[in-house]
Structure formats: structure tokens, C-alpha cells
KOLVEX-696219 format. One record per residue: residue number from 0; residue in one letter; chain; x, y, z of N, C-alpha, C in turn. Coordinates in steps of 0.02 Angstrom, whole numbers, m for minus. Example, Ala and Ser with C-alpha at 12.3 -4.5 7.8 and 13.67 -1.06 7.14 Angstrom:
2
REC|resi|resn|chain|n_u|n_v|n_w|ca_u|ca_v|ca_w|c_u|c_v|c_w
REC|0|a|A|660|m284|390|615|m225|390|660|m165|390
REC|1|s|A|642|m112|354|684|m53|357|645|2|394
END
This chain:
311
REC|resi|resn|chain|n_u|n_v|n_w|ca_u|ca_v|ca_w|c_u|c_v|c_w
REC|0|m|A|m269|m474|1315|m190|m494|1284|m166|m414|1275
REC|1|i|A|m110|m412|1252|m84|m346|1211|m70|m356|1155
REC|2|l|A|m85|m324|1106|m65|m320|1041|1|m264|1027
REC|3|n|A|59|m290|1004|100|m248|990|108|m248|926
REC|4|t|A|137|m169|904|148|m160|842|216|m130|810
REC|5|g|A|247|m129|852|315|m94|854|395|m123|878
REC|6|s|A|393|m181|877|461|m214|889|479|m236|829
REC|7|r|A|453|m228|769|492|m259|699|502|m185|652
REC|8|t|A|435|m136|664|454|m85|620|404|m30|654
REC|9|d|A|399|17|610|360|87|618|297|104|596
REC|10|i|A|258|61|615|183|60|592|154|135|578
REC|11|p|A|148|183|640|126|237|622|146|281|572
REC|12|a|A|217|280|576|259|327|530|251|305|450
REC|13|y|A|251|242|441|249|219|370|191|179|353
REC|14|y|A|137|153|397|94|100|366|27|126|402
REC|15|s|A|13|183|414|m53|207|456|m114|180|428
REC|16|d|A|m108|198|344|m173|175|309|m185|99|313
REC|17|w|A|m140|63|308|m137|2|325|m176|m17|377
REC|18|f|A|m151|14|434|m171|m8|499|m250|m2|521
REC|19|y|A|m266|67|494|m328|91|503|m376|46|463
REC|20|n|A|m355|8|407|m392|m40|352|m402|m91|398
REC|21|r|A|m354|m109|429|m356|m176|465|m411|m174|532
REC|22|i|A|m407|m113|565|m447|m88|609|m531|m97|588
REC|23|k|A|m531|m65|516|m598|m76|493|m623|m137|471
REC|24|e|A|m575|m183|454|m596|m247|429|m607|m296|500
REC|25|g|A|m574|m280|543|m579|m313|603|m522|m377|626
REC|26|y|A|m480|m397|588|m430|m436|586|m360|m416|563
REC|27|v|A|m309|m444|570|m258|m442|542|m215|m496|547
REC|28|l|A|m164|m514|479|m125|m566|491|m60|m540|503
REC|29|s|A|m15|m588|527|58|m575|544|97|m639|526
REC|30|r|A|147|m634|479|183|m683|460|235|m703|503
REC|31|n|A|263|m764|530|310|m767|567|375|m774|539
REC|32|p|A|425|m717|572|477|m709|536|532|m758|533
REC|33|f|A|528|m794|570|571|m867|580|539|m918|530
REC|34|y|A|483|m921|516|442|m976|485|397|m950|445
REC|35|p|A|415|m921|392|375|m889|351|309|m899|309
REC|36|t|A|303|m974|305|235|m998|296|184|m1000|355
REC|37|q|A|209|m982|409|164|m986|456|141|m917|472
REC|38|i|A|63|m916|479|38|m846|476|m15|m830|537
REC|39|t|A|m10|m791|576|m53|m784|645|m108|m735|627
REC|40|k|A|m176|m754|623|m232|m711|637|m246|m694|696
REC|41|y|A|m242|m620|698|m277|m580|764|m346|m538|750
REC|42|l|A|m393|m573|777|m461|m525|789|m439|m461|808
REC|43|l|A|m469|m400|788|m460|m331|831|m510|m326|853
REC|44|n|A|m518|m349|914|m589|m353|950|m563|m313|1021
REC|45|p|A|m603|m272|1045|m569|m229|1094|m589|m280|1166
REC|46|e|A|m628|m329|1142|m667|m374|1210|m609|m413|1222
REC|47|v|A|m562|m423|1180|m493|m463|1215|m431|m440|1200
REC|48|i|A|m435|m380|1163|m365|m339|1155|m368|m288|1213
REC|49|d|A|m325|m294|1254|m328|m244|1329|m293|m187|1306
REC|50|m|A|m265|m195|1255|m207|m134|1250|m175|m143|1177
REC|51|l|A|m167|m91|1138|m140|m83|1082|m86|m45|1100
REC|52|v|A|m31|m70|1090|47|m41|1083|78|m15|1033
REC|53|f|A|89|42|1032|131|65|974|197|98|995
REC|54|c|A|243|99|948|318|111|967|338|153|892
REC|55|t|A|360|218|886|363|246|851|406|315|848
REC|56|k|A|437|333|786|480|384|784|452|452|767
REC|57|n|A|382|435|746|332|486|714|276|469|699
REC|58|p|A|231|481|768|150|481|775|123|503|720
REC|59|f|A|142|569|699|94|614|662|50|577|616
REC|60|p|A|72|535|578|18|509|511|m42|474|556
REC|61|m|A|m36|465|613|m93|420|638|m141|468|675
REC|62|l|A|m114|536|698|m152|573|748|m227|604|721
REC|63|d|A|m222|617|657|m299|637|642|m364|587|639
REC|64|r|A|m333|521|644|m387|471|644|m378|430|709
REC|65|l|A|m364|455|761|m364|424|827|m420|400|839
REC|66|s|A|m486|442|830|m551|423|844|m572|369|817
REC|67|l|A|m542|327|778|m550|276|750|m536|201|796
REC|68|l|A|m494|237|840|m455|179|887|m493|187|959
REC|69|s|A|m553|229|965|m581|250|1029|m618|183|1075
REC|70|a|A|m628|145|1031|m646|70|1073|m590|39|1124
REC|71|f|A|m537|59|1091|m470|17|1106|m439|62|1152
REC|72|d|A|m401|22|1215|m345|66|1275|m280|66|1220
REC|73|m|A|m248|112|1225|m169|111|1186|m129|152|1248
REC|74|f|A|m55|112|1210|0|146|1258|44|164|1199
REC|75|w|A|84|218|1205|132|238|1142|193|265|1165
REC|76|f|A|244|232|1139|317|247|1151|333|289|1087
REC|77|v|A|350|352|1109|395|391|1037|456|413|1056
REC|78|t|A|500|381|1011|570|406|1029|582|459|997
REC|79|i|A|623|506|1048|645|574|1015|718|579|1038
REC|80|t|A|759|575|988|833|576|1019|853|641|962
REC|81|p|A|930|656|997|956|728|963|1009|704|898
REC|82|y|A|1002|659|865|1033|647|819|1034|669|755
REC|83|g|A|1083|681|719|1060|717|652|1050|663|596
REC|84|k|A|1045|698|534|1019|649|467|1088|600|454
REC|85|e|A|1146|619|480|1188|569|462|1179|513|512
REC|86|i|A|1149|503|546|1114|449|601|1060|435|572
REC|87|e|A|1002|465|580|933|453|563|913|491|505
REC|88|p|A|937|468|442|919|500|386|832|534|370
REC|89|h|A|793|484|392|724|507|388|682|514|432
REC|90|v|A|691|524|488|665|534|552|643|605|554
REC|91|p|A|593|631|551|563|702|562|610|740|612
REC|92|p|A|605|808|595|662|849|628|644|850|715
REC|93|v|A|675|843|763|654|848|844|591|890|855
REC|94|e|A|593|948|837|549|993|855|480|977|827
REC|95|s|A|473|943|765|411|917|747|384|857|783
REC|96|v|A|438|810|805|408|759|845|395|765|903
REC|97|i|A|423|820|928|397|851|1004|340|876|1000
REC|98|a|A|313|914|956|249|924|936|186|885|931
REC|99|s|A|212|827|891|157|759|887|160|732|938
REC|100|f|A|209|732|988|211|693|1058|159|732|1094
REC|101|q|A|167|797|1091|131|837|1141|57|819|1130
REC|102|q|A|35|832|1055|m20|824|1030|m62|755|1044
REC|103|l|A|m18|698|1041|m44|633|1061|m57|615|1125
REC|104|s|A|m5|658|1168|m27|647|1260|m94|692|1250
REC|105|e|A|m111|747|1234|m176|785|1259|m237|744|1215
REC|106|q|A|m231|708|1182|m276|632|1152|m297|607|1195
REC|107|i|A|m230|552|1213|m246|502|1250|m225|499|1322
REC|108|g|A|m183|546|1361|m168|557|1418|m93|555|1435
REC|109|k|A|m69|578|1472|m5|575|1484|31|515|1515
REC|110|e|A|m18|462|1545|m11|412|1581|m12|355|1519
REC|111|r|A|m27|353|1457|m20|316|1419|31|338|1359
REC|112|t|A|77|388|1371|130|396|1333|186|411|1354
REC|113|s|A|228|374|1332|300|369|1355|347|401|1294
REC|114|w|A|400|426|1335|456|452|1293|517|414|1286
REC|115|r|A|538|386|1217|604|341|1228|661|376|1204
REC|116|y|A|718|387|1249|790|423|1228|824|372|1224
REC|117|d|A|834|327|1161|874|279|1143|879|259|1081
REC|118|p|A|925|240|1061|989|204|1096|1036|262|1104
REC|119|i|A|1074|271|1171|1116|319|1188|1195|279|1150
REC|120|f|A|1231|319|1111|1283|317|1092|1340|362|1104
REC|121|i|A|1401|357|1095|1450|404|1110|1494|406|1059
REC|122|t|A|1500|477|1024|1562|490|976|1587|569|987
REC|123|s|A|1628|586|945|1666|659|963|1598|707|961
REC|124|k|A|1547|694|906|1490|748|907|1434|730|964
REC|125|y|A|1411|663|984|1372|654|1030|1414|638|1092
REC|126|s|A|1445|679|1129|1454|653|1175|1436|657|1241
REC|127|v|A|1465|638|1296|1415|626|1370|1383|703|1384
REC|128|d|A|1419|744|1382|1391|804|1397|1342|838|1343
REC|129|y|A|1349|817|1285|1285|833|1238|1233|794|1262
REC|130|h|A|1242|738|1272|1177|696|1290|1133|719|1349
REC|131|i|A|1185|745|1395|1150|759|1444|1114|849|1436
REC|132|e|A|1144|882|1396|1114|951|1396|1052|929|1335
REC|133|q|A|1061|899|1288|1006|895|1254|939|851|1284
REC|134|f|A|954|795|1335|913|761|1384|879|831|1424
REC|135|c|A|911|851|1442|878|917|1490|814|956|1456
REC|136|q|A|847|979|1398|812|1035|1355|744|995|1329
REC|137|m|A|739|928|1313|686|884|1299|649|864|1350
REC|138|a|A|671|862|1422|638|844|1472|598|905|1497
REC|139|k|A|615|953|1492|582|1032|1502|526|1028|1458
REC|140|t|A|548|1023|1401|474|1030|1352|427|988|1349
REC|141|l|A|441|911|1366|392|866|1373|360|841|1436
REC|142|a|A|387|898|1490|355|898|1565|302|913|1558
REC|143|g|A|248|868|1585|175|882|1587|148|832|1547
REC|144|y|A|177|807|1496|153|771|1438|168|698|1440
REC|145|t|A|197|673|1497|224|615|1500|242|600|1562
REC|146|n|A|237|540|1587|267|539|1674|333|481|1654
REC|147|q|A|360|469|1603|408|418|1608|442|432|1541
REC|148|c|A|509|400|1544|562|403|1480|605|347|1499
REC|149|v|A|602|312|1440|647|256|1433|702|267|1407
REC|150|v|A|766|239|1432|829|246|1419|875|176|1401
REC|151|s|A|905|175|1350|953|125|1332|1011|138|1303
REC|152|f|A|1073|101|1311|1126|122|1284|1136|64|1222
REC|153|i|A|1161|93|1170|1173|59|1111|1202|m33|1107
REC|154|d|A|1169|m76|1088|1179|m135|1076|1219|m162|1011
REC|155|l|A|1267|m183|1008|1314|m195|959|1293|m250|920
REC|156|y|A|1218|m271|887|1211|m322|843|1260|m315|794
REC|157|e|A|1268|m366|753|1309|m387|705|1293|m337|632
REC|158|k|A|1221|m327|644|1199|m286|577|1220|m204|594
REC|159|t|A|1214|m203|664|1215|m133|681|1295|m112|668
REC|160|k|A|1338|m157|698|1408|m146|681|1439|m131|598
REC|161|r|A|1397|m176|569|1396|m176|489|1375|m115|452
REC|162|n|A|1313|m84|474|1288|m23|454|1311|37|485
REC|163|f|A|1340|38|530|1371|98|581|1428|87|601
REC|164|r|A|1475|96|552|1552|63|552|1571|123|608
REC|165|g|A|1620|89|643|1662|117|707|1612|144|765
REC|166|i|A|1566|118|769|1541|146|834|1551|87|892
REC|167|h|A|1556|111|956|1576|49|1001|1522|74|1066
REC|168|s|A|1536|20|1111|1496|16|1167|1512|69|1202
REC|169|v|A|1467|88|1250|1469|162|1310|1504|118|1354
REC|170|t|A|1538|148|1391|1579|129|1442|1537|121|1501
REC|171|g|A|1555|78|1553|1531|80|1609|1530|153|1650
REC|172|k|A|1576|184|1652|1603|245|1686|1541|315|1645
REC|173|e|A|1550|299|1581|1507|342|1525|1432|339|1551
REC|174|q|A|1413|273|1569|1333|257|1579|1318|283|1651
REC|175|e|A|1370|276|1690|1346|294|1761|1360|375|1761
REC|176|k|A|1384|408|1733|1383|483|1727|1320|514|1698
REC|177|i|A|1291|468|1644|1235|483|1600|1182|476|1642
REC|178|i|A|1174|417|1676|1120|397|1723|1103|437|1780
REC|179|a|A|1171|466|1803|1167|513|1872|1135|564|1851
REC|180|a|A|1146|612|1791|1128|666|1779|1066|665|1731
REC|181|f|A|1039|604|1714|980|600|1695|925|591|1753
REC|182|s|A|944|554|1783|909|554|1857|884|622|1893
REC|183|e|A|930|669|1900|920|739|1940|876|769|1892
REC|184|i|A|899|764|1815|842|794|1775|762|786|1771
REC|185|a|A|770|704|1780|704|677|1780|659|696|1832
REC|186|r|A|695|694|1884|663|702|1952|637|787|1941
REC|187|e|A|676|827|1930|652|892|1925|606|910|1870
REC|188|n|A|578|860|1820|525|877|1772|477|801|1791
REC|189|d|A|467|770|1849|428|737|1869|431|674|1821
REC|190|l|A|484|640|1803|492|585|1767|519|514|1791
REC|191|q|A|496|470|1787|519|400|1797|559|377|1741
REC|192|i|A|626|357|1750|656|328|1710|652|246|1698
REC|193|h|A|645|201|1659|651|143|1636|703|130|1597
REC|194|l|A|756|100|1642|801|64|1596|785|0|1548
REC|195|c|A|816|m2|1494|781|m50|1437|856|m101|1439
REC|196|c|A|858|m163|1482|896|m216|1469|964|m176|1481
REC|197|e|A|961|m156|1548|1026|m111|1561|1063|m150|1637
REC|198|n|A|1115|m116|1649|1153|m154|1712|1109|m118|1774
REC|199|a|A|1096|m169|1825|1034|m140|1872|1090|m115|1926
REC|200|d|A|1161|m109|1904|1192|m63|1959|1177|22|1946
REC|201|l|A|1143|44|1895|1119|90|1884|1062|114|1904
REC|202|v|A|1024|75|1937|972|87|1967|963|135|2040
REC|203|r|A|923|182|2033|912|238|2101|852|249|2120
REC|204|e|A|831|302|2149|772|326|2175|718|333|2116
REC|205|n|A|739|361|2072|693|374|2017|724|343|1951
REC|206|v|A|752|283|1952|773|243|1899|774|179|1909
REC|207|d|A|735|136|1865|713|69|1886|750|34|1827
REC|208|a|A|750|m32|1825|751|m83|1789|717|m140|1766
REC|209|d|A|643|m124|1796|600|m174|1795|567|m174|1713
REC|210|g|A|585|m147|1679|550|m153|1609|515|m96|1584
REC|211|c|A|506|m78|1509|467|m8|1492|402|m33|1481
REC|212|m|A|391|m94|1465|309|m122|1452|299|m181|1475
REC|213|s|A|316|m169|1549|302|m219|1586|232|m226|1611
REC|214|r|A|204|m263|1647|142|m295|1672|131|m220|1721
REC|215|a|A|171|m201|1774|165|m150|1803|146|m87|1776
REC|216|v|A|186|m71|1715|178|3|1677|108|10|1646
REC|217|l|A|102|m59|1618|24|m66|1586|m38|m60|1620
REC|218|e|A|m26|m95|1690|m74|m98|1745|m96|m18|1758
REC|219|k|A|m29|0|1771|m50|85|1786|m74|123|1726
REC|220|a|A|m58|115|1670|m96|150|1626|m174|133|1619
REC|221|l|A|m186|60|1608|m256|45|1612|m301|60|1670
REC|222|g|A|m264|60|1732|m305|68|1806|m323|4|1821
REC|223|c|A|m311|m51|1805|m332|m114|1833|m282|m182|1820
REC|224|k|A|m281|m233|1866|m246|m284|1869|m248|m319|1812
REC|225|l|A|m179|m349|1786|m199|m379|1734|m159|m464|1747
REC|226|h|A|m192|m510|1718|m169|m588|1738|m138|m608|1658
REC|227|v|A|m75|m603|1667|m33|m619|1618|m9|m694|1620
REC|228|p|A|m28|m729|1563|m7|m809|1570|72|m810|1567
REC|229|q|A|91|m859|1599|157|m884|1611|189|m913|1559
REC|230|k|A|231|m867|1513|277|m903|1457|347|m869|1458
REC|231|k|A|379|m900|1417|441|m886|1396|461|m814|1388
REC|232|a|A|487|m763|1417|506|m708|1402|544|m712|1347
REC|233|a|A|521|m638|1289|548|m621|1226|634|m621|1239
REC|234|r|A|655|m597|1291|724|m580|1306|738|m601|1380
REC|235|k|A|789|m644|1404|792|m660|1467|790|m608|1523
REC|236|e|A|829|m548|1510|833|m484|1555|777|m438|1549
REC|237|c|A|724|m461|1504|668|m410|1502|610|m445|1511
REC|238|s|A|571|m412|1569|509|m426|1593|450|m390|1542
REC|239|c|A|468|m341|1475|420|m326|1451|371|m375|1418
REC|240|l|A|302|m361|1398|253|m399|1373|277|m395|1288
REC|241|l|A|317|m422|1250|334|m408|1197|309|m460|1130
REC|242|g|A|263|m511|1155|225|m550|1122|178|m515|1057
REC|243|a|A|154|m554|1006|100|m544|972|110|m466|940
REC|244|d|A|163|m475|898|171|m417|868|151|m436|799
REC|245|i|A|110|m368|766|101|m378|690|134|m349|650
REC|246|g|A|204|m324|656|250|m285|623|298|m345|575
REC|247|a|A|337|m305|540|376|m357|493|462|m331|496
REC|248|y|A|502|m369|503|561|m337|488|591|m314|426
REC|249|n|A|621|m286|420|667|m253|362|601|m218|321
REC|250|t|A|579|m163|349|511|m131|321|519|m66|351
REC|251|c|A|552|m52|402|551|22|415|593|74|371
REC|252|a|A|576|142|366|621|170|305|645|234|328
REC|253|h|A|652|227|398|694|288|441|762|279|414
REC|254|g|A|792|225|403|869|221|390|910|242|442
REC|255|c|A|883|219|513|934|247|554|999|194|572
REC|256|l|A|1057|200|567|1105|170|586|1124|117|615
REC|257|y|A|1089|127|679|1090|86|744|1038|30|740
REC|258|c|A|1000|41|679|934|m6|695|955|m83|686
REC|259|y|A|915|m117|737|934|m182|744|874|m214|695
REC|260|a|A|816|m193|679|750|m231|641|770|m226|565
REC|261|n|A|819|m202|549|830|m209|463|896|m226|454
REC|262|y|A|900|m270|394|971|m303|370|1001|m235|330
REC|263|d|A|969|m208|278|1006|m156|245|952|m115|216
REC|264|s|A|971|m63|172|916|m27|147|904|m69|87
REC|265|k|A|931|m106|40|902|m127|m11|867|m171|m1
REC|266|t|A|852|m216|59|806|m270|83|740|m236|97
REC|267|v|A|741|m162|149|699|m126|152|655|m109|101
REC|268|m|A|700|m80|55|654|m54|m21|623|m110|m65
REC|269|k|A|653|m155|m61|638|m221|m79|555|m246|m65
REC|270|n|A|551|m236|4|495|m267|45|441|m218|40
REC|271|r|A|454|m150|49|406|m103|48|378|m89|m19
REC|272|k|A|413|m116|m59|371|m118|m133|316|m180|m134
REC|273|l|A|310|m220|m84|277|m272|m88|215|m248|m39
REC|274|h|A|217|m203|m24|163|m187|30|99|m156|m1
REC|275|h|A|30|m171|14|m19|m138|m5|m72|m125|50
REC|276|p|A|m101|m75|56|m124|m45|108|m192|m108|117
REC|277|a|A|m222|m121|69|m274|m171|84|m267|m240|105
REC|278|s|A|m210|m252|101|m188|m324|107|m193|m344|192
REC|279|p|A|m215|m394|210|m219|m417|281|m157|m432|295
REC|280|l|A|m108|m429|263|m20|m426|277|13|m371|275
REC|281|l|A|44|m361|325|83|m291|307|127|m290|253
REC|282|i|A|167|m339|224|191|m349|168|169|m413|124
REC|283|g|A|160|m399|62|143|m460|29|57|m480|32
REC|284|e|A|52|m530|0|m13|m563|4|m2|m642|38
REC|285|v|A|m59|m663|49|m56|m743|66|m50|m785|16
REC|286|a|A|m15|m825|14|11|m882|m29|m25|m940|m17
REC|287|e|A|m13|m996|m79|m41|m1049|m75|m25|m1106|m17
REC|288|n|A|31|m1087|m5|71|m1140|38|68|m1116|102
REC|289|d|A|41|m1064|117|37|m1036|189|m6|m1062|229
REC|290|v|A|15|m1070|287|m45|m1087|349|m68|m1038|387
REC|291|i|A|m128|m1025|404|m159|m952|431|m176|m997|505
REC|292|k|A|m162|m982|545|m190|m1013|610|m209|m950|664
REC|293|l|A|m275|m955|701|m313|m916|735|m273|m906|795
REC|294|a|A|m267|m841|815|m232|m838|879|m272|m846|949
REC|295|e|A|m248|m871|995|m291|m888|1060|m290|m824|1095
REC|296|q|A|m346|m796|1088|m350|m724|1115|m392|m725|1165
REC|297|k|A|m373|m699|1223|m415|m681|1295|m390|m620|1323
REC|298|s|A|m449|m585|1350|m414|m533|1389|m398|m547|1452
REC|299|w|A|m335|m512|1475|m301|m516|1546|m341|m477|1589
REC|300|k|A|m389|m449|1589|m403|m401|1629|m455|m440|1672
REC|301|d|A|m456|m412|1748|m509|m435|1790|m576|m455|1765
REC|302|g|A|m609|m522|1771|m668|m522|1748|m689|m530|1689
REC|303|q|A|m639|m527|1634|m659|m517|1567|m662|m600|1540
REC|304|m|A|m693|m602|1480|m706|m679|1461|m653|m700|1392
REC|305|d|A|m656|m742|1378|m611|m772|1323|m657|m745|1257
REC|306|f|A|m627|m729|1204|m668|m704|1141|m731|m758|1123
REC|307|f|A|m714|m827|1126|m746|m865|1095|m808|m891|1143
REC|308|d|A|m787|m864|1194|m857|m852|1252|m913|m815|1221
REC|309|l|A|m891|m760|1182|m945|m711|1156|m965|m729|1100
REC|310|l|A|m952|m781|1076|m976|m805|998|m1048|m842|1020
END
């Protein structure tokens, strides 16, 4: 199975101590965001977890202890965007995130490290030409540290429109110009671009719309085939393996205006006060009326056994 940490929050940036404590304890609890009294228990055992997947804007807090994860295969998505503090108030400077990305890649390998340039939006300051210029500079700096880049355009969820007033969708013409330029830049820097839930008409030689965390991407990183159980996709237009996430919504403190995972800053502050690094849950503790269910965990690799076959 694939265990995700980054669809709901940024664990490496803000909860690295908690995560390493869970690795030490050998299990983690994840509260269902839609049915809060339902909790899933995942055993953190490399025999059944084929890969730990991280998605972060700041991997630095975890880098000095990556050896503690040596028993696990990993895949990291690191978002590096050219926005200022008025858009991403608490994200570290681009230069420091790039340096952390390079250090991460040197430790785990460029085939397991992916750069995310998303979401793209257009304003008077962040124009189409600005994005092309910044993407070019970043691609040259990251060349040799990754083979891929995930690109997407902003989705205008209601919470996004509320927190990011005045933002509008990127037009089809703007998307076409950006992807055409990005494609050429990526080719020059040996990058494959994965579009994230975008128009298939943008696909070209080194730009695909097959998913950024698809079975094919993870198989290439692992170096083996995966037998993924048939189940309903998290999003109908997405082939990524997004289940089994141990994060929690409304807990990321980056404060990005475009964030889909936070309702507002007050909710984030309230939840973060409930975090304790020793708790098996990311936020809060187990309550009397909570129901804990052990996840069905099985390796998807060829020739692997179910965890319960090992007991």
C-alpha cells in the first residue's frame, strides 16, 4: 500500500517531530475528516507499506533524521513557487527551499524527488511572462536533482475565492502559452511535466496528463510493478493513488491564499493548539466515543504478503 502524508497538510514543515515519534511507536491514527468519530489505525511496517509519500513546501525539518526512515521507500513532492509573502506568508524563501530540495535529492535520489510548480495563477505582478521566466530559472537550478515537475492551474474552490479575493481562472489561451514554454524549458533540462487534473489538450511530447502520483510514476521510482486494488478514484479526473492519508485539514500554517485544505487562519490556529507530538493523532487525543478500526494493509509489490500473514 501507499501511505500518504500530504493531501491535507504539510507534515514535514510543521509536524516532523510527531511523524518521527509515530515511526518509533510503529503505528499512527488518522481521524476521518467527514466522520470525526471514526479513526483508522495504520501500522507503520515496511513489509506492507510500499512507499511513504510526502508533499511539502519545506522539507528541511525532516532532513537531518531521514536515516530513521531507511527501512521505507519514499517519494517526495516539494512545491517551489515564485510567489511573495503577500501570497505565501510563512513559506521559506525560494532559495532555501531549493537548497533543501537539492539536499533531499542527494539523500534519496532524483527519481524519488519531484518538483511541484503549482498552482499557477495570473495577476498584474505574476504575469504569464513572469511565470515563464521564473520556471526557466528554477528548472536550470534543479536540473540533475529531479526528472519531473508537476504543473497545475489554480482551482477556484469557494474557500479559495473567499481567502484570495479578486483571483480568477487562468484562461485557455494563457494555459496554452505557459505549457508551450514550460515544455521547451523542461526538455532542455531533462524534465517530464505531469499536469495535475488539467485539460488533455495541453498534452505534448514531454507533457502528460496521466497523474503525478500515478501507479506508473511510483512503479518507476520503486523499480517494480504494483498490483493496485480496484477502488473508486479520489477524483474522477485523477489517476493518482491518494487514499490512506494520515494528515488533517485546517492544520497547515503556511497561510497560502490559494490553499484548498484550510478553511481560515483562525481554524488553523485553534487546531494547532490541540497538537501534541506524543499523540498518535495529528490533532488532539482519542475520545471515549471514537471508534478505532485497523486498516487493511497489504503490500502491492509483486510477491509480497499481507501483514497478517507475518504474524
